[in-house]
VOGU-3710 file (C-alpha; in Angstrom, 3 decimals, decimal comma):
1> mkiavgfdha> 92,879/106,495/98,325  89,266/105,441/98,219  88,090/104,209/101,611  84,928/102,108/102,007  83,228/103,063/105,272  80,348/101,293/106,970  78,400/101,625/110,196  75,751/99,642/111,955  73,216/101,429/114,150  75,634/101,480/117,114
11> gfplketvlk> 78,363/102,987/114,962  76,048/105,480/113,281  76,655/108,274/115,831  80,302/108,418/114,650  79,419/108,408/110,948  79,884/112,109/110,183  83,080/112,217/112,248  84,545/109,271/110,328  83,528/110,562/106,894  85,035/113,979/107,673
21> avqdaghepi> 88,236/112,466/109,101  88,752/110,451/105,909  88,175/113,562/103,779  90,375/115,733/105,990  93,165/113,179/105,564  92,923/113,711/101,800  91,057/110,540/100,901  87,689/109,769/99,356  85,171/107,976/101,579  82,728/105,579/99,943
31> dmgtnsaepv> 79,660/105,466/102,195  78,356/101,895/102,495  75,672/102,774/105,086  73,821/102,700/107,367  71,939/105,950/107,137  70,083/106,005/110,461  70,152/104,730/114,019  67,504/102,125/113,150  68,720/98,580/113,881  70,718/96,926/111,112
41> dfpditekvg> 72,781/93,735/111,161  76,502/94,499/111,194  77,406/91,512/108,946  75,405/93,116/106,123  77,358/96,373/106,384  80,616/94,479/106,839  79,969/92,542/103,647  79,452/95,759/101,670  82,732/97,220/102,903  84,555/93,923/102,429
51> rgvqngeaer> 83,297/93,517/98,864  84,441/97,056/98,119  87,950/96,127/99,251  87,874/92,743/97,498  86,803/94,122/94,121  89,190/97,090/94,225  86,497/99,745/94,512  88,322/100,803/97,702  91,918/100,345/98,791  90,971/100,163/102,461
61> gilvcgsgig> 87,927/100,072/104,681  86,696/101,345/108,017  83,928/99,612/109,967  82,194/100,944/113,059  79,851/98,785/115,115  79,113/98,851/118,850  82,323/97,243/120,097  84,155/96,779/116,795  84,451/93,073/117,520  81,528/91,693/115,507
71> aciaankmkg> 82,459/93,665/112,407  86,075/92,533/112,792  85,129/88,869/113,049  82,809/89,100/110,039  85,339/91,025/107,956  88,074/88,475/108,556  85,879/85,748/107,080  86,251/87,450/103,683  89,253/86,509/101,555  91,633/89,410/101,099
81> vwasichdty> 90,081/91,447/103,883  92,527/91,833/106,748  90,744/93,600/109,562  91,616/94,488/113,119  89,925/96,316/115,929  92,180/99,152/117,056  91,518/101,545/119,877  95,070/102,937/120,078  97,077/104,735/117,397  100,088/102,420/117,670
91> saaqgvmhdd> 98,025/99,385/116,645  96,156/101,306/113,929  99,456/102,187/112,236  101,438/99,053/113,062  98,670/96,803/111,749  99,166/98,352/108,317  102,948/98,730/108,487  103,793/95,215/109,656  100,731/93,101/108,894  99,242/94,685/105,750
101> mnvlclggrv> 95,905/95,338/107,497  93,406/96,900/105,102  90,293/97,362/107,278  90,135/99,290/110,545  87,362/98,299/112,959  86,220/100,693/115,654  83,806/100,412/118,558  81,301/103,231/118,400  80,294/102,551/122,007  83,925/102,345/123,123
111> igpelakali> 85,635/105,419/121,674  84,674/109,047/121,143  85,042/111,327/118,139  88,525/112,676/118,928  90,039/109,230/119,344  88,252/108,054/116,190  89,914/110,877/114,231  93,349/110,017/115,622  92,912/106,321/114,834  91,745/107,026/111,297
121> naflearyig> 94,710/109,321/110,681  97,167/106,723/111,999  95,553/104,009/109,838  95,437/106,080/106,657  98,949/107,531/106,996  100,550/104,103/107,479  102,011/102,098/104,598  102,975/98,422/104,531  106,765/98,231/104,837  107,238/94,518/104,210
131> ndeggerlar> 108,295/95,211/100,641  110,881/97,809/101,703  114,548/97,098/102,267  114,856/95,357/105,602  111,219/94,248/105,518  111,960/90,649/104,556  110,853/89,227/107,898  107,570/91,138/107,696  106,962/89,970/104,131  107,766/86,379/105,167
141> rvakihkled> 105,194/86,551/107,955  102,521/88,141/105,778  103,152/85,452/103,132  102,471/82,835/105,805  99,174/84,550/106,619  98,247/84,501/102,911  99,025/80,770/102,873  96,706/80,205/105,832  93,990/82,181/104,058  94,380/80,114/100,887
151> e> 94,234/76,720/102,635
//
């Protein structure tokens, strides 16, 4: 998969770790910036990653800002971008498996490199199971979320 990745200045210290974790998991990172620890507005980076997911340039995205919260809020304003902040591996996988999450948000000032790697692996290994046999209830719930998004 191609994975759009973006960082604000607070997420920048984890940039190389995230890029390498995506590559080590067998995927292709698409670097959407930033390229230094100089201040940058997280909504600008979020928009780049979100547009990459929206237009099909990337199948999923990863955003890293200071807490993960601002990037998550901004990302969820974009149609077709389903983002969540996850600081545990259960949520990083379950968000994809049950809720069709396509963007992982991380707090660069909250987690360290080893946890970031584990979260990225959980996120990238997970597949949405709502279309599988027995996944009808998940698909029904995700369809309701799509309806909310379209209204």
